[in-house]
N, CA, C and O atoms as a Tinker XYZ file with bonds, in Angstrom:
   252  protein
     1  N     -1.803000   -8.015000  -52.981000    73     2
     2  CA    -1.468000   -7.193000  -52.463000    64     1     3
     3  C     -0.054000   -6.739000  -51.068000    63     2     4     5
     4  O     -0.416000   -6.152000  -50.049000    81     3
     5  N      0.563000   -6.896000  -51.154000    73     3     6
     6  CA     1.842000   -6.624000  -50.114000    64     5     7
     7  C      1.593000   -5.406000  -49.809000    63     6     8     9
     8  O      1.017000   -4.586000  -50.524000    81     7
     9  N      2.080000   -5.222000  -48.576000    73     7    10
    10  CA     2.459000   -4.788000  -47.686000    64     9    11
    11  C      3.015000   -3.214000  -47.731000    63    10    12    13
    12  O      3.686000   -2.835000  -48.691000    81    11
    13  N      2.676000   -2.301000  -46.586000    73    11    14
    14  CA     3.929000   -1.352000  -47.184000    64    13    15
    15  C      5.075000   -1.046000  -46.783000    63    14    16    17
    16  O      4.569000   -0.329000  -45.919000    81    15
    17  N      6.261000   -0.908000  -46.586000    73    15    18
    18  CA     6.895000   -1.114000  -46.222000    64    17    19
    19  C      7.803000    0.240000  -45.858000    63    18    20    21
    20  O      7.227000    1.207000  -46.356000    81    19
    21  N      8.852000    0.591000  -45.261000    73    19    22
    22  CA     9.546000    1.841000  -44.575000    64    21    23
    23  C      9.624000    3.230000  -45.676000    63    22    24    25
    24  O      9.229000    4.386000  -45.825000    81    23
    25  N     10.739000    1.762000  -46.516000    73    23    26
    26  CA    10.906000    2.282000  -47.191000    64    25    27
    27  C     10.368000    3.350000  -48.617000    63    26    28    29
    28  O     10.859000    4.242000  -49.308000    81    27
    29  N      9.058000    2.594000  -48.508000    73    27    30
    30  CA     8.361000    3.847000  -50.134000    64    29    31
    31  C      7.252000    4.191000  -49.252000    63    30    32    33
    32  O      6.102000    4.259000  -49.685000    81    31
    33  N      7.637000    4.478000  -47.666000    73    31    34
    34  CA     6.055000    5.833000  -47.439000    64    33    35
    35  C      7.056000    7.253000  -47.456000    63    34    36    37
    36  O      8.275000    7.337000  -47.306000    81    35
    37  N      6.187000    8.155000  -47.663000    73    35    38
    38  CA     7.140000    9.010000  -48.083000    64    37    39
    39  C      7.809000    9.982000  -46.958000    63    38    40    41
    40  O      8.877000   10.591000  -46.902000    81    39
    41  N      6.255000    9.792000  -45.753000    73    39    42
    42  CA     6.936000   11.004000  -44.903000    64    41    43
    43  C      7.450000   10.354000  -44.008000    63    42    44    45
    44  O      7.196000   10.765000  -42.875000    81    43
    45  N      8.127000    9.424000  -44.091000    73    43    46
    46  CA     8.472000    7.778000  -42.539000    64    45    47
    47  C      9.709000    9.265000  -41.800000    63    46    48    49
    48  O      9.929000    9.246000  -40.589000    81    47
    49  N      9.950000    9.678000  -42.125000    73    47    50
    50  CA    10.861000   10.012000  -41.494000    64    49    51
    51  C      9.858000   11.914000  -40.729000    63    50    52    53
    52  O     10.017000   12.156000  -39.532000    81    51
    53  N      9.295000   12.572000  -41.294000    73    51    54
    54  CA     9.060000   13.995000  -40.967000    64    53    55
    55  C      7.805000   13.541000  -41.141000    63    54    56    57
    56  O      7.398000   13.282000  -42.273000    81    55
    57  N      6.924000   13.366000  -39.888000    73    55    58
    58  CA     5.770000   14.193000  -40.585000    64    57    59
    59  C      5.668000   14.924000  -40.004000    63    58    60    61
    60  O      6.025000   15.288000  -38.883000    81    59
    61  N      4.797000   15.420000  -41.248000    73    59    62
    62  CA     4.599000   18.107000  -40.667000    64    61    63
    63  C      2.518000   18.090000  -40.810000    63    62    64    65
    64  O      1.735000   17.142000  -40.872000    81    63
    65  N      2.394000   18.907000  -40.810000    73    63    66
    66  CA     0.800000   19.445000  -41.233000    64    65    67
    67  C     -0.124000   18.400000  -40.207000    63    66    68    69
    68  O     -0.091000   17.953000  -39.061000    81    67
    69  N     -0.815000   18.350000  -41.229000    73    67    70
    70  CA    -2.566000   17.345000  -40.047000    64    69    71
    71  C     -1.965000   15.734000  -40.258000    63    70    72    73
    72  O     -2.304000   14.852000  -39.468000    81    71
    73  N     -1.373000   15.557000  -40.996000    73    71    74
    74  CA    -1.339000   14.015000  -40.617000    64    73    75
    75  C     -0.251000   14.207000  -39.087000    63    74    76    77
    76  O     -0.664000   13.378000  -38.277000    81    75
    77  N      0.932000   14.994000  -38.487000    73    75    78
    78  CA     1.071000   15.378000  -37.467000    64    77    79
    79  C      0.095000   15.433000  -37.017000    63    78    80    81
    80  O      0.241000   15.026000  -35.865000    81    79
    81  N     -0.937000   15.704000  -37.187000    73    79    82
    82  CA    -1.922000   15.957000  -36.142000    64    81    83
    83  C     -2.799000   15.448000  -35.537000    63    82    84    85
    84  O     -3.314000   15.730000  -34.455000    81    83
    85  N     -3.032000   14.441000  -36.462000    73    83    86
    86  CA    -4.106000   13.252000  -37.067000    64    85    87
    87  C     -2.951000   12.173000  -35.462000    63    86    88    89
    88  O     -3.446000   12.132000  -34.336000    81    87
    89  N     -1.438000   11.429000  -35.767000    73    87    90
    90  CA    -1.562000   11.141000  -35.176000    64    89    91
    91  C     -1.505000   11.900000  -33.473000    63    90    92    93
    92  O     -2.144000   11.491000  -32.503000    81    91
    93  N     -1.057000   12.458000  -33.485000    73    91    94
    94  CA    -1.033000   13.287000  -32.133000    64    93    95
    95  C     -2.268000   13.245000  -31.111000    63    94    96    97
    96  O     -2.467000   13.038000  -29.914000    81    95
    97  N     -3.224000   13.667000  -32.668000    73    95    98
    98  CA    -4.635000   13.335000  -31.549000    64    97    99
    99  C     -4.850000   12.380000  -31.204000    63    98   100   101
   100  O     -5.146000   12.431000  -30.010000    81    99
   101  N     -4.894000   10.921000  -31.793000    73    99   102
   102  CA    -5.054000    9.908000  -31.412000    64   101   103
   103  C     -4.541000    9.200000  -30.008000    63   102   104   105
   104  O     -5.157000    8.494000  -29.209000    81   103
   105  N     -2.889000    9.762000  -30.024000    73   103   106
   106  CA    -1.893000    8.913000  -28.974000    64   105   107
   107  C     -2.909000    9.581000  -27.996000    63   106   108   109
   108  O     -3.473000    8.771000  -27.260000    81   107
   109  N     -3.220000   10.740000  -27.852000    73   107   110
   110  CA    -3.895000   11.716000  -26.709000    64   109   111
   111  C     -4.825000   10.985000  -26.448000    63   110   112   113
   112  O     -4.493000   10.111000  -25.648000    81   111
   113  N     -6.174000   10.924000  -26.857000    73   111   114
   114  CA    -7.179000    9.891000  -27.128000    64   113   115
   115  C     -6.751000    8.835000  -26.136000    63   114   116   117
   116  O     -7.127000    8.510000  -25.009000    81   115
   117  N     -5.645000    8.342000  -27.139000    73   115   118
   118  CA    -5.876000    6.828000  -26.294000    64   117   119
   119  C     -5.245000    6.728000  -24.885000    63   118   120   121
   120  O     -5.247000    5.719000  -24.179000    81   119
   121  N     -4.491000    8.408000  -24.469000    73   119   122
   122  CA    -3.985000    7.956000  -23.020000    64   121   123
   123  C     -4.639000    8.436000  -22.345000    63   122   124   125
   124  O     -4.436000    8.087000  -21.182000    81   123
   125  N     -5.862000    9.548000  -22.550000    73   123   126
   126  CA    -7.144000   10.555000  -21.989000    64   125   127
   127  C     -8.417000    8.954000  -22.008000    63   126   128   129
   128  O     -9.603000    8.934000  -21.679000    81   127
   129  N     -7.913000    8.309000  -22.301000    73   127   130
   130  CA    -9.420000    6.792000  -22.676000    64   129   131
   131  C     -8.306000    6.093000  -21.423000    63   130   132   133
   132  O     -9.145000    5.699000  -20.612000    81   131
   133  N     -7.320000    5.829000  -20.988000    73   131   134
   134  CA    -7.016000    5.111000  -19.863000    64   133   135
   135  C     -6.624000    5.615000  -19.394000    63   134   136   137
   136  O     -5.692000    5.053000  -18.820000    81   135
   137  N     -6.800000    7.336000  -19.006000    73   135   138
   138  CA    -6.825000    7.497000  -18.074000    64   137   139
   139  C     -8.419000    7.786000  -17.168000    63   138   140   141
   140  O     -8.618000    7.333000  -16.041000    81   139
   141  N     -9.028000    8.291000  -17.637000    73   139   142
   142  CA   -10.506000    7.642000  -17.252000    64   141   143
   143  C    -10.965000    6.664000  -17.283000    63   142   144   145
   144  O    -12.125000    6.549000  -16.886000    81   143
   145  N    -10.178000    5.434000  -17.815000    73   143   146
   146  CA   -10.739000    4.182000  -16.998000    64   145   147
   147  C    -10.186000    3.679000  -15.668000    63   146   148   149
   148  O    -10.881000    3.297000  -14.726000    81   147
   149  N     -9.261000    3.710000  -15.690000    73   147   150
   150  CA    -8.327000    4.094000  -14.792000    64   149   151
   151  C     -9.243000    4.262000  -13.086000    63   150   152   153
   152  O     -9.392000    3.536000  -12.103000    81   151
   153  N     -9.688000    5.682000  -13.508000    73   151   154
   154  CA    -9.951000    6.482000  -12.905000    64   153   155
   155  C    -11.756000    6.271000  -12.403000    63   154   156   157
   156  O    -12.341000    6.858000  -11.493000    81   155
   157  N    -12.104000    5.608000  -13.016000    73   155   158
   158  CA   -13.580000    4.606000  -13.094000    64   157   159
   159  C    -13.583000    3.547000  -12.464000    63   158   160   161
   160  O    -14.490000    3.342000  -11.657000    81   159
   161  N    -12.125000    2.188000  -12.763000    73   159   162
   162  CA   -11.918000    1.442000  -12.091000    64   161   163
   163  C    -11.856000    2.171000  -10.312000    63   162   164   165
   164  O    -12.387000    1.552000   -9.390000    81   163
   165  N    -11.284000    3.247000  -10.125000    73   163   166
   166  CA   -10.333000    2.790000   -8.672000    64   165   167
   167  C    -11.728000    3.648000   -8.205000    63   166   168   169
   168  O    -11.861000    3.813000   -6.993000    81   167
   169  N    -12.651000    4.138000   -9.003000    73   167   170
   170  CA   -13.791000    4.833000   -8.190000    64   169   171
   171  C    -14.638000    3.970000   -8.118000    63   170   172   173
   172  O    -14.798000    3.628000   -6.947000    81   171
   173  N    -15.444000    3.296000   -9.009000    73   171   174
   174  CA   -16.689000    2.718000   -8.763000    64   173   175
   175  C    -16.647000    1.532000   -8.673000    63   174   176   177
   176  O    -17.712000    0.935000   -8.519000    81   175
   177  N    -14.831000    0.457000   -8.769000    73   175   178
   178  CA   -14.772000   -0.845000   -7.938000    64   177   179
   179  C    -14.829000   -1.391000   -6.612000    63   178   180   181
   180  O    -13.898000   -1.501000   -5.815000    81   179
   181  N    -16.413000   -1.824000   -6.422000    73   179   182
   182  CA   -16.677000   -2.012000   -4.656000    64   181   183
   183  C    -16.299000   -3.733000   -4.806000    63   182   184   185
   184  O    -17.043000   -4.567000   -5.321000    81   183
   185  N    -14.928000   -3.993000   -4.203000    73   183   186
   186  CA   -14.732000   -5.285000   -3.842000    64   185   187
   187  C    -15.563000   -6.049000   -2.455000    63   186   188   189
   188  O    -15.500000   -7.236000   -2.137000    81   187
   189  N    -16.472000   -4.754000   -1.661000    73   187   190
   190  CA   -17.287000   -5.296000   -0.647000    64   189   191
   191  C    -18.138000   -5.967000   -1.219000    63   190   192   193
   192  O    -18.813000   -6.605000   -0.411000    81   191
   193  N    -18.461000   -6.139000   -2.410000    73   191   194
   194  CA   -19.902000   -6.399000   -3.147000    64   193   195
   195  C    -19.932000   -7.741000   -3.587000    63   194   196   197
   196  O    -19.895000   -7.976000   -4.795000    81   195
   197  N    -20.004000   -8.800000   -2.612000    73   195   198
   198  CA   -19.858000  -10.803000   -3.277000    64   197   199
   199  C    -20.844000  -10.823000   -3.072000    63   198   200   201
   200  O    -21.636000  -10.286000   -2.297000    81   199
   201  N    -20.832000  -11.985000   -4.357000    73   199   202
   202  CA   -22.456000  -12.543000   -4.228000    64   201   203
   203  C    -21.743000  -13.453000   -3.301000    63   202   204   205
   204  O    -20.538000  -13.660000   -3.161000    81   203
   205  N    -23.170000  -14.129000   -2.478000    73   203   206
   206  CA   -22.824000  -15.322000   -1.231000    64   205   207
   207  C    -23.821000  -16.655000   -2.049000    63   206   208   209
   208  O    -24.942000  -16.540000   -2.544000    81   207
   209  N    -23.163000  -17.584000   -1.985000    73   207   210
   210  CA   -24.080000  -18.867000   -2.211000    64   209   211
   211  C    -24.721000  -19.584000   -1.169000    63   210   212   213
   212  O    -24.230000  -20.306000   -0.301000    81   211
   213  N    -26.043000  -19.231000   -1.423000    73   211   214
   214  CA   -26.350000  -19.790000   -0.590000    64   213   215
   215  C    -26.233000  -22.019000   -0.737000    63   214   216   217
   216  O    -25.688000  -22.776000    0.066000    81   215
   217  N    -27.120000  -22.457000   -2.305000    73   215   218
   218  CA   -26.705000  -23.752000   -1.700000    64   217   219
   219  C    -25.983000  -23.922000   -2.716000    63   218   220   221
   220  O    -26.099000  -23.328000   -3.788000    81   219
   221  N    -24.645000  -25.318000   -2.238000    73   219   222
   222  CA   -24.585000  -26.150000   -3.516000    64   221   223
   223  C    -25.412000  -26.859000   -4.712000    63   222   224   225
   224  O    -26.565000  -27.279000   -4.612000    81   223
   225  N    -24.753000  -26.900000   -5.638000    73   223   226
   226  CA   -25.217000  -27.694000   -6.794000    64   225   227
   227  C    -24.667000  -29.327000   -7.359000    63   226   228   229
   228  O    -23.900000  -29.769000   -8.214000    81   227
   229  N    -25.675000  -29.911000   -6.196000    73   227   230
   230  CA   -24.740000  -31.483000   -6.369000    64   229   231
   231  C    -24.738000  -32.282000   -7.469000    63   230   232   233
   232  O    -23.967000  -33.241000   -7.457000    81   231
   233  N    -25.518000  -32.076000   -8.537000    73   231   234
   234  CA   -25.994000  -32.828000  -10.112000    64   233   235
   235  C    -26.283000  -31.866000  -10.764000    63   234   236   237
   236  O    -26.405000  -30.725000  -10.316000    81   235
   237  N    -26.395000  -32.134000  -11.654000    73   235   238
   238  CA   -26.320000  -31.213000  -12.831000    64   237   239
   239  C    -27.014000  -31.950000  -13.906000    63   238   240   241
   240  O    -26.267000  -32.581000  -14.655000    81   239
   241  N    -28.627000  -32.022000  -14.208000    73   239   242
   242  CA   -29.213000  -32.125000  -14.450000    64   241   243
   243  C    -29.110000  -31.593000  -16.434000    63   242   244   245
   244  O    -29.006000  -30.517000  -17.023000    81   243
   245  N    -29.275000  -33.905000  -17.107000    73   243   246
   246  CA   -29.250000  -33.452000  -18.117000    64   245   247
   247  C    -30.114000  -33.595000  -18.964000    63   246   248   249
   248  O    -31.061000  -34.261000  -18.545000    81   247
   249  N    -30.247000  -33.109000  -20.444000    73   247   250
   250  CA   -31.378000  -33.037000  -21.089000    64   249   251
   251  C    -32.227000  -34.516000  -22.263000    63   250   252
   252  O    -33.307000  -34.318000  -22.821000    81   251
């Protein structure tokens, strides 16, 4: 099975109707998810919460 070529796709130049709505919905959903991710990252990212290591590991035991 070969991959489709742009010349073979009937509505490549002009998307109309249901297909156009689906393409726009996918693009808008991607943008919305990106905005939500950036907002959540800015709000919930705590850079002050560092874990301190009290002991260092000198040797790793081998089984």
